[in-house]
Rosetta silent file (secondary structure, phi, psi, omega in degrees, C-alpha in Angstrom):
SEQUENCE: MIYAKNSESAVNLRRQFEEHSISKTYTARIWCADNSLLTRGSIDLPLSPDYDERPRQKVDYQHGKEAHTEYKVIEHRPDRTADILLYPHTGRTHQIRVHMAYLKHPLLGDELYGPVKSKAGAKLGAKRQMLHAGVL
SCORE:     score description
SCORE:     0.000 S_00000001
   1 L     0.000  144.325 -179.020    0.000    0.000    0.000 S_00000001
   2 L  -127.626  137.891  179.904    1.255    3.483   -0.765 S_00000001
   3 L  -126.319  144.321  173.447    0.254    6.756    0.873 S_00000001
   4 L   -93.299  134.620 -178.976    0.994   10.351   -0.034 S_00000001
   5 L   -84.665  -14.967  179.029    2.127   12.496    2.899 S_00000001
   6 L  -152.044  171.449 -175.233    0.977   15.745    1.312 S_00000001
   7 H   -67.041  -33.785  178.406   -1.185   17.038   -1.548 S_00000001
   8 H   -63.644  -43.190  177.765    1.789   17.628   -3.852 S_00000001
   9 H   -65.627  -37.644  179.377    2.848   13.983   -3.466 S_00000001
  10 H   -62.448  -43.673  178.799   -0.748   12.830   -4.000 S_00000001
  11 H   -62.973  -43.043 -179.405   -0.952   14.707   -7.308 S_00000001
  12 H   -64.226  -45.776  178.879    2.411   13.273   -8.393 S_00000001
  13 H   -62.746  -44.743  179.649    1.423    9.690   -7.491 S_00000001
  14 H   -58.758  -43.383  179.112   -1.942   10.009   -9.238 S_00000001
  15 H   -61.011  -44.539 -179.453   -0.195   11.266  -12.384 S_00000001
  16 H   -62.430  -40.892  177.678    2.240    8.349  -12.341 S_00000001
  17 H   -67.016  -41.998  179.911   -0.585    5.809  -12.049 S_00000001
  18 H   -64.128  -36.356 -178.854   -2.588    7.512  -14.821 S_00000001
  19 L   -86.251   -2.722 -177.953    0.450    7.539  -17.127 S_00000001
  20 L    58.222   34.878  179.802    1.331    3.921  -16.232 S_00000001
  21 L   -93.750   -1.666  175.435    4.862    5.017  -15.378 S_00000001
  22 L   -91.116  130.561  176.838    4.891    3.076  -12.098 S_00000001
  23 L   -96.516  140.972 -178.067    6.217   -0.453  -12.427 S_00000001
  24 L  -125.997  141.957  175.706    4.636   -3.180  -10.330 S_00000001
  25 E  -129.627  129.857  177.298    5.849   -6.692   -9.559 S_00000001
  26 E  -119.531  150.839  170.625    3.704   -9.416   -8.033 S_00000001
  27 E  -111.270  146.937 -178.888    4.571  -12.928   -6.922 S_00000001
  28 E  -150.510  157.293  168.725    2.082  -15.747   -7.252 S_00000001
  29 E  -114.205  127.447 -175.286    1.722  -19.489   -6.997 S_00000001
  30 E  -122.151  159.539  171.813   -0.264  -20.961   -9.858 S_00000001
  31 E   -78.093  128.765 -175.928   -1.612  -24.342  -10.894 S_00000001
  32 L  -144.119   62.078 -171.055    0.688  -25.651  -13.622 S_00000001
  33 L   -56.419  -36.248 -172.889   -0.206  -29.316  -14.090 S_00000001
  34 L  -109.792    8.292 -178.409    1.540  -29.818  -17.408 S_00000001
  35 L    52.885   29.925 -178.230    4.489  -27.396  -17.104 S_00000001
  36 L   -80.877  -11.813 -178.891    3.298  -25.838  -20.368 S_00000001
  37 L   -72.025  127.678  179.859    3.897  -22.295  -19.177 S_00000001
  38 L   -62.481  160.175  179.897    6.960  -20.830  -20.848 S_00000001
  39 L   -59.296  -37.025  174.480    9.870  -19.668  -18.688 S_00000001
  40 E  -152.057  155.686 -179.230    8.912  -16.101  -19.519 S_00000001
  41 E  -177.789 -172.566  178.098    6.362  -14.467  -21.712 S_00000001
  42 E  -137.351  153.196 -178.333    3.674  -11.875  -22.113 S_00000001
  43 E  -124.819  122.979  176.942   -0.103  -11.965  -22.134 S_00000001
  44 E  -123.449   94.269  179.613   -2.151   -9.533  -24.203 S_00000001
  45 L  -133.078  122.271 -179.409   -5.845  -10.201  -23.652 S_00000001
  46 L   -70.628  140.610 -175.622   -8.458   -7.412  -23.607 S_00000001
  47 E  -120.758  147.754  174.380  -10.676   -7.374  -20.511 S_00000001
  48 E  -148.558  162.184  177.318  -14.167   -6.142  -19.726 S_00000001
  49 E   -63.457  144.184  173.514  -16.694   -6.602  -16.903 S_00000001
  50 L   -96.090   92.061 -172.817  -18.753   -9.780  -17.032 S_00000001
  51 L   -62.518  -23.509  179.086  -22.150   -8.182  -16.432 S_00000001
  52 L   -81.736  -18.844 -177.203  -23.840  -11.576  -16.085 S_00000001
  53 L  -136.381   57.896  177.432  -21.467  -12.735  -13.348 S_00000001
  54 L   -56.859  141.544    5.482  -20.457   -9.717  -11.263 S_00000001
  55 L   -94.252   18.677 -176.794  -17.779   -9.047   -9.962 S_00000001
  56 L   -62.344  152.642  170.474  -16.009  -11.212  -12.541 S_00000001
  57 E  -112.384  163.545 -179.796  -14.108   -9.804  -15.486 S_00000001
  58 E  -144.159  158.972  172.445  -13.712  -11.617  -18.795 S_00000001
  59 E   -74.692  126.959 -174.123  -11.565  -11.716  -21.893 S_00000001
  60 L  -142.224   99.773 -176.976  -13.515   -9.747  -24.478 S_00000001
  61 L   -70.983  -21.333 -177.427  -11.990   -9.192  -27.928 S_00000001
  62 L   -87.550  -46.372 -174.170  -14.906   -7.066  -29.084 S_00000001
  63 L  -117.092   -3.920 -174.749  -15.481   -4.620  -26.209 S_00000001
  64 L   -72.057  157.770  175.476  -12.547   -5.209  -23.843 S_00000001
  65 E   -95.662  148.963  179.920   -9.844   -2.735  -22.934 S_00000001
  66 L   -50.823  135.945  174.751   -6.184   -3.457  -23.557 S_00000001
  67 L  -143.968  123.984 -175.523   -4.508   -5.463  -20.788 S_00000001
  68 E  -127.263  125.256  178.027   -0.835   -6.455  -20.902 S_00000001
  69 E  -130.925  132.523  171.054    0.969   -8.653  -18.360 S_00000001
  70 E  -104.323  154.054  179.406    4.496  -10.023  -18.531 S_00000001
  71 E  -143.962  160.056  175.229    5.584  -12.996  -16.438 S_00000001
  72 E  -142.028  123.794  178.212    8.647  -14.990  -15.458 S_00000001
  73 E   -76.870  126.878  177.891    8.492  -18.485  -13.990 S_00000001
  74 E   -86.925  -45.613 -175.648   10.696  -18.770  -10.916 S_00000001
  75 E  -157.969  132.608  167.283   10.193  -22.472  -10.220 S_00000001
  76 E   -89.052  123.761 -174.299    8.105  -25.396  -11.402 S_00000001
  77 L   -96.996  154.597 -179.207    7.312  -27.312   -8.207 S_00000001
  78 L   -61.889  -22.993 -178.728    6.891  -31.096   -7.806 S_00000001
  79 L   -84.937   17.381  177.753    3.253  -30.628   -6.663 S_00000001
  80 L    67.945   31.282  171.444    2.332  -29.373  -10.182 S_00000001
  81 E  -119.277  171.983  177.488    2.318  -25.733   -9.168 S_00000001
  82 E  -143.818  146.548  172.527    4.701  -22.958  -10.143 S_00000001
  83 E   -99.084  132.203 -176.997    5.969  -19.783   -8.511 S_00000001
  84 E  -136.928  158.486  169.275    6.010  -16.835  -10.880 S_00000001
  85 E  -104.313  138.911 -179.144    6.695  -13.116  -11.028 S_00000001
  86 E  -125.914  138.001 -177.884    4.079  -10.996  -12.783 S_00000001
  87 E  -125.974   89.752  178.729    4.526   -7.515  -14.214 S_00000001
  88 E   -76.060  128.982  179.462    1.197   -5.875  -15.144 S_00000001
  89 L   -98.409  -11.312  172.846    1.690   -2.935  -17.494 S_00000001
  90 L  -123.619  165.112 -173.922   -1.961   -1.935  -17.414 S_00000001
  91 L  -119.294   52.681 -179.792   -4.137   -1.778  -14.340 S_00000001
  92 L   -76.749  151.633  178.027   -7.355   -3.560  -15.227 S_00000001
  93 L   -59.445  127.557  177.803   -9.582   -5.007  -12.527 S_00000001
  94 L    60.212   23.009 -173.600   -8.520   -8.597  -11.735 S_00000001
  95 H   -52.247  -53.094 -177.253   -6.067   -8.442  -14.632 S_00000001
  96 H   -63.652  -43.868 -177.832   -3.528  -10.950  -13.318 S_00000001
  97 H   -62.135  -44.499 -179.745   -6.221  -13.315  -12.066 S_00000001
  98 H   -68.740  -44.865 -179.072   -8.122  -13.323  -15.382 S_00000001
  99 H   -58.706  -47.174 -177.312   -4.999  -13.614  -17.510 S_00000001
 100 H   -69.001  -40.696  178.947   -3.665  -16.607  -15.600 S_00000001
 101 H   -64.735  -38.840  179.621   -7.037  -18.378  -15.411 S_00000001
 102 H   -62.111  -33.673  178.893   -7.596  -17.852  -19.154 S_00000001
 103 L   -82.728    5.119 -179.258   -4.262  -19.587  -19.811 S_00000001
 104 L    69.425   29.681  176.145   -5.462  -22.512  -17.633 S_00000001
 105 L  -132.172   63.868 -175.251   -2.975  -21.626  -14.879 S_00000001
 106 L   -67.753  157.518  176.234   -5.170  -20.042  -12.187 S_00000001
 107 E   -66.968  140.036  174.306   -3.801  -18.658   -8.950 S_00000001
 108 L   -65.161  139.681  177.771   -3.976  -21.059   -6.057 S_00000001
 109 L    80.322    2.678  179.976   -6.700  -20.066   -3.632 S_00000001
 110 L   -87.175  100.650 -175.639   -8.543  -17.886   -6.158 S_00000001
 111 L   -80.729  -11.245  178.322  -12.160  -18.870   -5.633 S_00000001
 112 L   -85.848  -41.702 -177.551  -13.497  -16.423   -8.242 S_00000001
 113 L  -110.601   -3.023  170.320  -11.430  -17.570  -11.230 S_00000001
 114 L  -109.573 -133.683  -20.931  -10.469  -21.047   -9.914 S_00000001
 115 L   -78.105  159.289  178.040  -10.704  -23.226   -7.977 S_00000001
 116 E   -87.384  139.621  176.337   -8.905  -26.089   -9.604 S_00000001
 117 E  -118.817  145.608  177.152  -10.142  -29.574   -8.803 S_00000001
 118 L   -76.829  172.598  178.387   -8.227  -32.797   -9.151 S_00000001
 119 L   -61.037  -29.866  178.966   -9.596  -35.731  -11.159 S_00000001
 120 L   -78.492   -7.563  177.252  -10.824  -37.173   -7.864 S_00000001
 121 L    95.711   -4.716 -179.763  -12.784  -33.958   -7.267 S_00000001
 122 L   -74.437  140.353  179.015  -10.754  -32.667   -4.337 S_00000001
 123 E   -70.853  130.259  175.855  -10.117  -28.932   -4.287 S_00000001
 124 E  -103.351  146.726  175.995   -6.490  -28.093   -4.950 S_00000001
 125 L   142.635 -141.308 -173.206   -5.014  -24.857   -3.804 S_00000001
 126 L  -138.983  167.533  178.893   -4.578  -22.803   -0.704 S_00000001
 127 L   -75.603  -14.911  178.736   -6.649  -21.360    2.102 S_00000001
 128 L  -142.800  166.577  179.714   -6.099  -17.889    0.659 S_00000001
 129 L   -69.233  131.340 -176.034   -5.291  -16.372   -2.710 S_00000001
 130 L   -95.948   62.087  176.627   -1.631  -16.782   -3.559 S_00000001
 131 E  -134.912  124.332 -174.131   -0.985  -13.387   -5.163 S_00000001
 132 E  -134.366  131.893  174.374    1.234  -10.882   -3.407 S_00000001
 133 E   -68.691  130.047 -177.700    2.390   -7.387   -4.291 S_00000001
 134 E  -107.976  -53.590 -174.453    6.166   -7.418   -4.224 S_00000001
 135 E  -135.789  137.884  174.960    7.551   -4.171   -5.612 S_00000001
 136 L  -129.427    0.000    0.000    5.979   -0.829   -6.468 S_00000001
């Protein structure tokens, strides 16, 4: 979380967010059953609200707004999960969550865009969403 200590700083921070000149890095643990996720890559999928299933967002090529996320896989784990770094260059609602779920690699513990179930039907994941802001 970031706070401005005075009005001049608040104006400056707001400008930086509006211009997308602030870089953000998130860490996440994702479901990666087949290790198909490249070591690094980028995701360009336009997003829009899913009015039929609020508060969900959806990939929408017709009406969606540009959303760009870069990622780097840190480690493929033996439990068929992976730890990754994510760098969103746009700030769409649920951007990282939608992008990863669309690629069939949802965040562990994400009950809105997951959860992943095993073939036996047991819920796989975590007690909480495994997405953490790292650097701003």
